[in-house]
N, C-alpha and C positions, 0 to 999 in steps of 0.2 A: 127411677129416682130423679127428682128435679135437681137443677144446679144448687139451689139453696139447701136442699136436703143433704146433698153430697158435701157442700161446704161446711154445714153445721156438724156433720158427722166427722169430717177431717179435722175441724177445729178441736173437737173433743178427743178423737182417737189419738191424734198426734200431739195434743196439747200445744198447738202451734198456730200463730197468726201469720207465719212467714209465707210469702209467695216468692218463688224464684222466677225472675224474668229471664226468658231464654232469647237473648239478643246476640246471636252468633256473629262474630267478626273474624273471618279466617286469618287475617294478619296477626291477630292476637293468640291464635292457637299455638300449642306446643309444636316445635319444629318437626317432630316425628309424625305428627298428624296433618300438618298444614297442607301438604301437597297430595294427600290421598283423595281419590275421586269422589268419595262419599264422606268427606271430612266433616261437613256441617251436621249431617245426621249422627255420625259417630261421636262427635264432640258433645252434642246435646243429649244424646242417649246416655252417655257416660255421666253427665251431670245429673240427669233425671234419676238414674239408678242409684247414684251416690247420695241423693238428698230426699228421695220420695218419702221416707218415714219421718222426715223433719218438717214437712211443709203442709199447708192447707190447700195449696194449689200451685200450678205452674202457669206461666203467662208468656207464651211465645209471641214475639213481635213480628208481624207478617212482613214488614219491609226488609228486615234482616235476612229473610229467606228469599223473598222475591227479587231483591237486588242481585242475587247470585244465581237466579234461575233455579232455586232450590225449593219450589213449591211442593214438589213430590216428596222431598225430605220432610217438609212440615207435615204433610198428610201422614207419612209413616211414623213420625215422631209422636203425633197425637194418638195414633192408633197403638203405638207402643206403650204410652202412658196408661191407656185404658186397659190394655191386655196384661201388662206386667204389674201395674199398681192400681188395681180397681178401687174405686172410691175416691181417688185423688182427682178433682176436677181440673179442667184446662180452660183457661181464659184466652181467647184469641185477641190479642191487642192489635186491632185493625182501625179503630176510631172511624167507623163507617158512618155515613149520613148522606142520604140522597132521597129523591122523591119518586113516587110511582113505581113502575116496573123495575127501575134501577135498584130501588131499596129492597124490593122482593128478591132480586138476584143476589144482592149482597147478603141477605139473610140466608139464602140457599147456600151461598159460598161458605159462610162461616159454619153453619150447622150441618149441612148435608154433605158438602164436599169435604171439608176439613174435619168434621166430627167434633167441633169444639162444644164445650158445655156452656160457655158464655162468651160474649163478645163486647169489646168497648165500642161505644157509639157516640157520635157528636149530635147533641140535641138542637144545635143552633139554626137548623133549617125548620124546626118545628116538629110537632108530634107526627105528622104524616110521614116524615122522613125516617122515623124509627118504628112506626107502627108494625111493619112486618116482623121486626124483632120482638116487640112487645107481645105479639100474638102467639109467639112460641112459648107457651106457659111453662114448659119443662126446661126452658133454657134461660140463662141469665143475660140481662142487658145492663151494662155498666156504663152509665152516661157521664160524660165529661161535665164537671161542675166548677171546681176551683183547681186549675192545673198548677203544676210545680215550676213551670218555666217562668223566667223573669218577665217576659212579655205578656203574661196572663193579665196583668193590670190594665193593659191597653184597652180591653173590652170588658172583661169579667167584672171589673169594679165600677163600671158605669152605673149611674142611678137610673132606674126605670120606674114607671108608674103602672100598676095593674088596673084592671077594669074597675076596681073599687076605689081607685085613687090613692092607694097605699104605695108609698115609695120604698124601694129597697135596691140593693145592688143587683146586677144581672145574675151573678152566681147565686145569690140568695133566692132570687125568683126561680131559677132552674131547680134548686134544691127543693123548694116548697112544692113546685108544680109536679116534679117527679114523684115525690112522696105522697102527695095528695090525690093527683089526678091520673098519673101514668102507670101506677103500680097496682092496677086492678088484679093482675094475676100473681102478685107477690113475687115478681121475678126481677125487680129493679135493684140496682146499687148505684153508687156515685163514685166518681174519681175526685179525690181531694188531695192535693199535694202536701207532702210532709214538710216542705219548706215554709209553709204558712200556718203555724200552729194555732194562731188566734182565729183564723178563718175556719180551720178544722173544727174547733170548739163551737163556733157559731153554726156551722152546718149540722153538727151533731144535735145541737139544741132544736134545730128546725125540723129534723127528719126522724127523730126517735131512734128506733133500733135498726133502721135501714143500714145494710152493710156499706162500708166505705173501703174502696180500694185506694191505698195510700202509697204512691210512688215517691221516690226522692230520698229514701233512707240509704245511707252508704255513700256512694260516689258523689251524689248530689248534695250531701251535707245535712239531710234531715236528721233531727235529734230523736232517738227512740223514746226517751222519757217524755218528751213533749208530745209526741204522737200518741202514746198511750194515755197520758193524762188528759189530753184534749179531745181524743177521738173515740176512745173506748166507750161502750155502753155501760150501763150501771152494773152489769154482771161481769165486766172486764173483758168483753169480747167485741164482736161486731166489726173487727178490722181485718183487712187483707193487706199486710204490710209488705210491699214489694221491694226487692233488691235484685239488681241484675249484675252489673260489672263487678261489684265488691265480692260476689260469690263466684261468678263464672270464671273470673280471671285472678282468683286468689293465688293461684300457682301457675307457672308456665312450663313445668317439666312434665315428665311422664306420669307423675303423681297428681296431676291437675285435679282429677276427680276427688281424690282424698282431701286436697286442699279446699276444694269447693264444699265438701261435707263439713270440714272443720269450721269454715266461715259461716255456713248455714246454721250449724249447731250453736256457734257463738251468738249469732243474731237471735235465734230462738230463745236461748237461755237469758240473754240480756232483756228481751221483751218480757219474759215470764218473771224475772226478778222485779221489774218495774211493776208488773201486774200484782205480784204478791205484796209488795210494799203498799200499793194503793188499797188492796183489800184489808191489809193490817191496820 
Protein backbone atom coordinates (compact mmCIF):
# COMPACT_ATOMS: atom_id res chain seq x y z
CA UNK A 1 0.00 0.00 0.00
CA UNK A 2 1.40 3.41 -0.92
CA UNK A 3 1.47 6.35 1.45
CA UNK A 4 -1.40 8.06 -0.33
CA UNK A 5 -3.45 4.84 -0.33
CA UNK A 6 -2.92 4.52 3.43
CA UNK A 7 -3.72 8.19 3.97
CA UNK A 8 -6.95 7.98 1.98
CA UNK A 9 -7.93 4.86 3.88
CA UNK A 10 -7.23 6.48 7.26
CA UNK A 11 -9.14 9.62 6.27
CA UNK A 12 -12.21 7.50 5.56
CA UNK A 13 -11.89 4.84 8.27
CA UNK A 14 -11.32 7.30 11.12
CA UNK A 15 -13.35 10.14 9.60
CA UNK A 16 -10.43 12.33 10.56
CA UNK A 17 -8.10 14.92 9.06
CA UNK A 18 -6.09 15.12 12.30
CA UNK A 19 -2.36 14.46 12.39
CA UNK A 20 -0.73 14.25 15.81
CA UNK A 21 2.77 15.70 15.76
CA UNK A 22 5.10 13.77 18.05
CA UNK A 23 7.53 16.39 19.35
CA UNK A 24 8.73 15.00 22.70
CA UNK A 25 10.19 17.45 25.20
CA UNK A 26 11.18 15.53 28.34
CA UNK A 27 10.99 18.64 30.54
CA UNK A 28 7.24 18.72 29.84
CA UNK A 29 6.63 15.05 30.62
CA UNK A 30 4.66 14.05 33.71
CA UNK A 31 6.94 13.90 36.74
CA UNK A 32 6.47 10.15 37.18
CA UNK A 33 7.76 9.53 33.65
CA UNK A 34 10.37 12.24 33.22
CA UNK A 35 13.43 10.45 34.65
CA UNK A 36 12.73 7.00 33.28
CA UNK A 37 15.51 5.72 30.97
CA UNK A 38 13.12 5.11 28.06
CA UNK A 39 10.84 8.06 28.81
CA UNK A 40 10.69 9.42 25.26
CA UNK A 41 9.54 6.14 23.77
CA UNK A 42 7.11 5.44 26.61
CA UNK A 43 5.57 8.91 26.39
CA UNK A 44 5.13 8.83 22.62
CA UNK A 45 3.86 5.26 22.60
CA UNK A 46 1.20 6.18 25.15
CA UNK A 47 0.11 9.14 23.01
CA UNK A 48 -0.01 6.97 19.89
CA UNK A 49 -2.03 4.22 21.55
CA UNK A 50 -4.48 6.75 23.02
CA UNK A 51 -5.15 8.58 19.75
CA UNK A 52 -4.55 6.15 16.88
CA UNK A 53 -8.23 5.64 16.10
CA UNK A 54 -8.79 9.42 15.92
CA UNK A 55 -6.11 10.40 13.42
CA UNK A 56 -5.19 10.09 9.77
CA UNK A 57 -1.46 9.90 10.54
CA UNK A 58 1.32 10.61 13.02
CA UNK A 59 4.22 12.99 12.44
CA UNK A 60 7.32 12.48 14.64
CA UNK A 61 9.78 15.39 14.47
CA UNK A 62 13.27 13.96 14.10
CA UNK A 63 15.12 16.76 15.95
CA UNK A 64 13.08 16.17 19.10
CA UNK A 65 14.46 12.65 19.19
CA UNK A 66 17.99 13.25 17.90
CA UNK A 67 18.64 16.07 20.38
CA UNK A 68 18.27 13.52 23.17
CA UNK A 69 20.19 10.73 21.39
CA UNK A 70 16.85 8.94 21.04
CA UNK A 71 17.01 7.87 17.41
CA UNK A 72 16.57 4.29 18.57
CA UNK A 73 13.37 5.30 20.31
CA UNK A 74 12.17 6.87 17.06
CA UNK A 75 12.84 3.65 15.14
CA UNK A 76 10.95 1.62 17.72
CA UNK A 77 8.10 4.12 17.83
CA UNK A 78 7.48 4.00 14.07
CA UNK A 79 7.71 0.19 14.17
CA UNK A 80 5.16 0.22 17.00
CA UNK A 81 2.72 2.35 15.00
CA UNK A 82 2.94 -0.05 12.08
CA UNK A 83 2.57 -3.14 14.24
CA UNK A 84 -0.10 -1.97 16.69
CA UNK A 85 -2.05 0.36 14.40
CA UNK A 86 -1.66 -0.96 10.85
CA UNK A 87 -2.95 1.38 8.20
CA UNK A 88 -2.06 4.58 10.09
CA UNK A 89 0.80 6.16 8.14
CA UNK A 90 3.78 7.91 9.68
CA UNK A 91 5.30 11.11 8.32
CA UNK A 92 8.89 11.70 9.40
CA UNK A 93 9.20 15.45 9.85
CA UNK A 94 12.83 15.91 8.84
CA UNK A 95 12.71 18.67 6.17
CA UNK A 96 15.57 17.04 4.30
CA UNK A 97 17.08 18.50 1.15
CA UNK A 98 20.56 18.02 -0.29
CA UNK A 99 22.24 16.93 -3.50
CA UNK A 100 23.76 13.81 -5.01
CA UNK A 101 24.70 10.90 -2.80
CA UNK A 102 23.75 12.85 0.34
CA UNK A 103 20.14 13.10 -0.84
CA UNK A 104 20.16 9.37 -1.51
CA UNK A 105 21.36 8.71 2.03
CA UNK A 106 18.68 10.95 3.48
CA UNK A 107 16.04 8.99 1.57
CA UNK A 108 17.48 5.74 2.87
CA UNK A 109 17.50 7.16 6.39
CA UNK A 110 13.83 8.13 6.29
CA UNK A 111 12.42 5.13 4.50
CA UNK A 112 14.81 2.25 5.17
CA UNK A 113 16.26 3.01 8.59
CA UNK A 114 13.23 4.59 10.24
CA UNK A 115 10.55 2.93 8.15
CA UNK A 116 8.57 6.13 7.62
CA UNK A 117 5.74 6.17 5.11
CA UNK A 118 6.45 9.77 4.11
CA UNK A 119 8.98 12.49 4.82
CA UNK A 120 8.95 16.27 4.74
CA UNK A 121 11.53 17.75 2.38
CA UNK A 122 12.90 21.15 1.44
CA UNK A 123 12.58 21.90 -2.30
CA UNK A 124 14.70 25.04 -2.36
CA UNK A 125 17.86 23.31 -3.62
CA UNK A 126 15.93 22.18 -6.69
CA UNK A 127 14.55 18.94 -8.02
CA UNK A 128 17.77 16.94 -7.88
CA UNK A 129 17.89 17.50 -4.11
CA UNK A 130 14.61 15.61 -3.63
CA UNK A 131 14.70 13.23 -6.60
CA UNK A 132 15.74 10.22 -4.48
CA UNK A 133 12.60 10.77 -2.41
CA UNK A 134 10.38 11.27 -5.48
CA UNK A 135 11.70 8.03 -6.96
CA UNK A 136 10.25 6.03 -4.06
CA UNK A 137 6.79 5.78 -5.60
CA UNK A 138 5.32 3.96 -2.62
CA UNK A 139 6.42 6.67 -0.19
CA UNK A 140 5.14 10.20 0.35
CA UNK A 141 7.20 13.35 -0.24
CA UNK A 142 5.75 16.38 1.52
CA UNK A 143 7.48 19.49 0.26
CA UNK A 144 7.72 22.81 2.07
CA UNK A 145 5.68 25.43 0.25
CA UNK A 146 4.22 28.18 2.48
CA UNK A 147 5.38 27.56 6.01
CA UNK A 148 3.70 28.79 9.19
CA UNK A 149 6.62 30.65 10.78
CA UNK A 150 6.68 34.49 10.79
CA UNK A 151 9.92 34.60 8.81
CA UNK A 152 8.38 32.69 5.92
CA UNK A 153 7.68 35.99 4.16
CA UNK A 154 11.42 36.78 4.01
CA UNK A 155 11.86 34.45 1.03
CA UNK A 156 8.63 32.66 0.16
CA UNK A 157 6.79 35.85 -0.82
CA UNK A 158 9.50 37.09 -3.19
CA UNK A 159 8.37 37.59 -6.78
CA UNK A 160 10.03 35.29 -9.31
CA UNK A 161 9.70 34.95 -13.09
CA UNK A 162 9.55 31.54 -14.74
CA UNK A 163 10.91 30.54 -18.15
CA UNK A 164 7.70 31.75 -19.80
CA UNK A 165 8.07 35.19 -18.25
CA UNK A 166 5.14 34.70 -15.87
CA UNK A 167 5.58 36.34 -12.47
CA UNK A 168 4.39 34.82 -9.23
CA UNK A 169 5.61 34.47 -5.67
CA UNK A 170 8.20 31.84 -4.88
CA UNK A 171 5.76 29.71 -2.87
CA UNK A 172 3.27 29.83 -5.76
CA UNK A 173 6.01 28.70 -8.13
CA UNK A 174 6.89 25.82 -5.78
CA UNK A 175 3.23 24.76 -5.54
CA UNK A 176 2.71 24.74 -9.29
CA UNK A 177 6.05 23.08 -10.05
CA UNK A 178 5.45 20.24 -7.60
CA UNK A 179 1.88 19.64 -8.78
CA UNK A 180 2.74 19.86 -12.48
CA UNK A 181 6.25 18.45 -12.82
CA UNK A 182 7.41 16.60 -9.70
CA UNK A 183 4.35 14.48 -8.97
CA UNK A 184 4.82 11.93 -11.74
CA UNK A 185 4.49 9.08 -9.21
CA UNK A 186 1.48 10.64 -7.50
CA UNK A 187 3.34 10.70 -4.19
CA UNK A 188 3.72 14.43 -3.50
CA UNK A 189 2.05 16.71 -0.99
CA UNK A 190 2.77 20.25 0.21
CA UNK A 191 3.28 21.94 3.57
CA UNK A 192 1.16 25.08 3.91
CA UNK A 193 0.81 26.72 7.33
CA UNK A 194 -2.54 27.24 9.04
CA UNK A 195 -1.51 30.76 10.04
CA UNK A 196 -1.86 32.01 6.44
CA UNK A 197 -5.40 31.06 5.34
CA UNK A 198 -5.43 33.27 2.23
CA UNK A 199 -2.24 31.68 0.98
CA UNK A 200 -3.71 28.28 1.81
CA UNK A 201 -6.67 29.01 -0.45
CA UNK A 202 -4.33 30.24 -3.18
CA UNK A 203 -2.26 27.05 -3.05
CA UNK A 204 -5.37 24.88 -3.15
CA UNK A 205 -6.54 26.64 -6.30
CA UNK A 206 -3.18 26.02 -7.95
CA UNK A 207 -2.68 22.34 -7.07
CA UNK A 208 -6.14 20.79 -7.31
CA UNK A 209 -6.59 17.81 -5.01
CA UNK A 210 -2.93 17.46 -3.99
CA UNK A 211 -2.82 16.71 -0.24
CA UNK A 212 -1.78 19.59 2.03
CA UNK A 213 -0.06 19.12 5.37
CA UNK A 214 -1.21 22.05 7.49
CA UNK A 215 0.75 22.70 10.71
CA UNK A 216 0.01 25.61 13.01
CA UNK A 217 -3.39 24.65 14.45
CA UNK A 218 -3.51 24.80 18.23
CA UNK A 219 -0.51 26.27 20.02
CA UNK A 220 0.51 28.36 16.97
CA UNK A 221 -2.93 29.93 16.69
CA UNK A 222 -4.19 28.60 13.36
CA UNK A 223 -7.98 28.71 13.01
CA UNK A 224 -9.69 25.40 12.23
CA UNK A 225 -12.63 26.92 10.37
CA UNK A 226 -10.33 29.02 8.19
CA UNK A 227 -8.14 26.00 7.40
CA UNK A 228 -11.07 23.85 6.32
CA UNK A 229 -12.75 26.66 4.38
CA UNK A 230 -9.60 27.60 2.49
CA UNK A 231 -7.72 24.33 2.24
CA UNK A 232 -10.19 21.50 1.78
CA UNK A 233 -10.86 19.93 -1.58
CA UNK A 234 -14.32 20.08 -3.14
CA UNK A 235 -15.15 16.81 -1.37
CA UNK A 236 -14.18 18.26 2.02
CA UNK A 237 -10.90 16.38 2.40
CA UNK A 238 -7.35 16.64 1.14
CA UNK A 239 -5.98 18.00 4.42
CA UNK A 240 -3.57 16.68 7.03
CA UNK A 241 -4.19 19.09 9.91
CA UNK A 242 -1.33 18.78 12.35
CA UNK A 243 -1.37 19.60 16.05
CA UNK A 244 1.49 18.80 18.39
CA UNK A 245 1.80 20.61 21.72
CA UNK A 246 -1.93 21.18 22.21
CA UNK A 247 -2.45 17.41 22.16
CA UNK A 248 0.81 16.07 23.60
CA UNK A 249 0.75 18.30 26.66
CA UNK A 250 -2.99 18.61 27.19
CA UNK A 251 -2.39 17.04 30.60
CA UNK A 252 0.67 16.73 32.84
CA UNK A 253 -0.43 14.06 35.31
CA UNK A 254 -0.52 10.30 35.16
CA UNK A 255 -3.60 10.59 32.94
CA UNK A 256 -1.68 12.52 30.26
CA UNK A 257 -2.59 10.01 27.55
CA UNK A 258 -6.30 10.30 28.36
CA UNK A 259 -5.99 14.09 28.22
CA UNK A 260 -4.25 13.81 24.84
CA UNK A 261 -7.06 11.60 23.57
CA UNK A 262 -9.68 14.15 24.67
CA UNK A 263 -7.77 16.94 22.93
CA UNK A 264 -7.42 14.92 19.71
CA UNK A 265 -11.10 13.99 19.80
CA UNK A 266 -12.07 17.61 20.36
CA UNK A 267 -9.97 18.71 17.37
CA UNK A 268 -11.32 15.95 15.13
CA UNK A 269 -14.91 16.79 16.05
CA UNK A 270 -14.33 20.51 15.57
CA UNK A 271 -12.91 19.90 12.10
CA UNK A 272 -15.80 17.63 11.19
CA UNK A 273 -18.39 20.13 12.38
CA UNK A 274 -16.88 22.72 10.06
CA UNK A 275 -16.81 20.20 7.22
CA UNK A 276 -20.47 19.34 7.80
CA UNK A 277 -21.49 22.98 7.72
CA UNK A 278 -19.57 23.50 4.50
CA UNK A 279 -21.30 20.52 2.91
CA UNK A 280 -24.69 21.77 4.12
